[in-house]
Structure formats: structure tokens, C-alpha cells
C-alpha positions as CSV (number, residue, x, y, z in Angstrom):
1,X,36.1,12.2,24.8
2,X,34.4,13.4,21.6
3,X,30.7,13.2,21.5
4,X,28.8,12.4,18.3
5,X,26.9,15.5,17.2
6,X,24.5,13.9,14.7
7,X,23.7,10.7,12.8
8,X,26.3,11.6,10.1
9,X,29.0,11.7,12.8
10,X,28.1,8.2,13.8
11,X,28.7,7.0,10.2
12,X,31.9,8.9,9.7
13,X,33.3,8.0,13.2
14,X,33.7,11.4,14.6
15,X,32.9,15.1,14.5
16,X,35.9,16.2,12.5
17,X,33.8,17.1,9.5
18,X,35.5,14.8,7.0
19,X,32.8,13.2,4.9
20,X,30.0,14.5,7.0
21,X,28.0,16.0,4.2
22,X,28.4,12.9,2.0
23,X,27.2,10.7,4.8
24,X,24.2,13.0,5.5
25,X,23.2,13.0,1.8
26,X,23.5,9.2,1.7
27,X,21.4,8.8,4.8
28,X,18.7,11.2,3.5
29,X,18.6,9.2,0.3
30,X,18.1,5.8,2.0
31,X,16.2,6.8,5.1
32,X,13.2,8.8,4.5
33,X,10.9,10.1,7.3
34,X,7.8,8.7,5.6
35,X,9.4,5.4,4.5
36,X,7.1,3.2,6.7
37,X,4.0,5.2,5.4
38,X,5.0,4.6,1.8
39,X,5.8,0.9,2.3
40,X,2.4,0.3,3.8
41,X,0.7,2.3,1.1
42,X,2.5,0.3,-1.6
43,X,1.6,-3.0,0.0
44,X,-2.1,-2.0,0.2
45,X,-2.1,-0.9,-3.5
46,X,-0.6,-4.3,-4.5
47,X,-3.1,-6.2,-2.4
48,X,-6.1,-4.3,-3.7
49,X,-4.9,-4.8,-7.3
50,X,-4.3,-8.6,-6.9
51,X,-7.5,-9.2,-5.0
52,X,-9.5,-7.2,-7.5
53,X,-7.9,-9.2,-10.4
54,X,-9.0,-12.5,-8.8
55,X,-12.6,-11.4,-8.8
56,X,-12.8,-11.7,-12.6
57,X,-12.5,-15.5,-12.6
58,X,-15.2,-18.1,-12.1
59,X,-13.5,-20.0,-9.3
60,X,-13.4,-16.8,-7.2
61,X,-17.0,-16.0,-8.0
62,X,-18.0,-19.4,-6.7
63,X,-15.9,-19.0,-3.5
64,X,-17.6,-15.7,-2.8
65,X,-21.2,-17.0,-2.8
66,X,-21.5,-17.7,1.0
67,X,-19.8,-14.4,1.8
68,X,-21.9,-12.2,-0.4
69,X,-25.2,-14.0,0.2
70,X,-24.8,-13.7,4.0
71,X,-23.2,-10.3,4.1
72,X,-25.3,-7.6,5.8
73,X,-24.2,-4.8,3.4
74,X,-23.8,-6.7,0.1
75,X,-26.6,-9.3,0.2
76,X,-28.4,-7.3,-2.5
77,X,-25.7,-7.9,-5.1
78,X,-26.8,-11.4,-6.3
79,X,-30.4,-10.3,-7.2
80,X,-29.1,-7.2,-8.9
81,X,-26.0,-8.3,-10.7
82,X,-25.9,-12.1,-10.6
83,X,-23.0,-14.3,-9.4
84,X,-20.4,-13.2,-11.9
85,X,-21.6,-9.6,-12.0
86,X,-21.4,-9.2,-8.2
87,X,-17.9,-10.6,-8.2
88,X,-16.8,-8.3,-11.0
89,X,-18.4,-5.3,-9.2
90,X,-16.4,-6.1,-6.1
91,X,-13.3,-6.5,-8.3
92,X,-13.8,-3.1,-9.8
93,X,-14.4,-1.6,-6.4
94,X,-11.1,-3.0,-5.1
95,X,-9.3,-1.7,-8.2
96,X,-10.9,1.7,-7.6
97,X,-9.7,1.8,-3.9
98,X,-6.2,0.6,-5.1
99,X,-6.1,3.4,-7.6
100,X,-7.2,6.0,-5.1
101,X,-4.5,4.8,-2.7
102,X,-1.9,5.0,-5.5
103,X,-3.0,8.5,-6.4
104,X,-2.6,9.4,-2.7
105,X,1.2,9.4,-3.1
106,X,0.9,12.8,-4.8
107,X,-2.2,14.2,-3.2
108,X,-2.8,13.1,0.4
109,X,-6.3,14.5,0.5
């Protein structure tokens, strides 16, 4: 009984060599080694962009009041920036992290 040699042979149905290269190219096009890494990175970029966009509206600034005023690292924002300023500062920070994640596609450092 013939054994399958590689993934391309599974697609073509045997190891006779007919269509093996075409199947291998098709698989390499659709199945990347880092596909899961890129999908997670894209989803994080989208989340940071959408969440940062929300911080520019009044309703989101009002919702953040208990979180910012009781946060151990960001409690200082209201006296320095005010309610809307603190919300916009967080929004810009989220956009910055989203942009850095996006730029990481080309430079992983």
C-alpha cells in the first residue's frame, strides 16, 4: 500500500507526482506558519483602535470616572487633565499601542 509522503500527497491522493507542486503552492498560499500569530495581532490592533475611538465621546468619559478615580496607576489623571482630557489621553495611548502593534507586522522588535 502506498504511503503518503507529505501534505501535498494527501490532497492529490497519492505519491504519483501529478499535481503535487500545484497542491503544495496552494497550501503554502492558504496555510501560513504564522497565521495564528497574524490573526491575533490583527484582532488586537482592531480592538485597540475601536476602544481608543470610544474614548473621544462624552458617554465613555462618564463611564470611566469610577475606573480612573479608583485606579492605582491612573488616579492622577483627573487632577491633571480633567474628565475629558483623561479620557482622550487614554484614547491616544490605545491608538499608540494599536499603531505599534500594526507596525510590528514588518519589524517584530
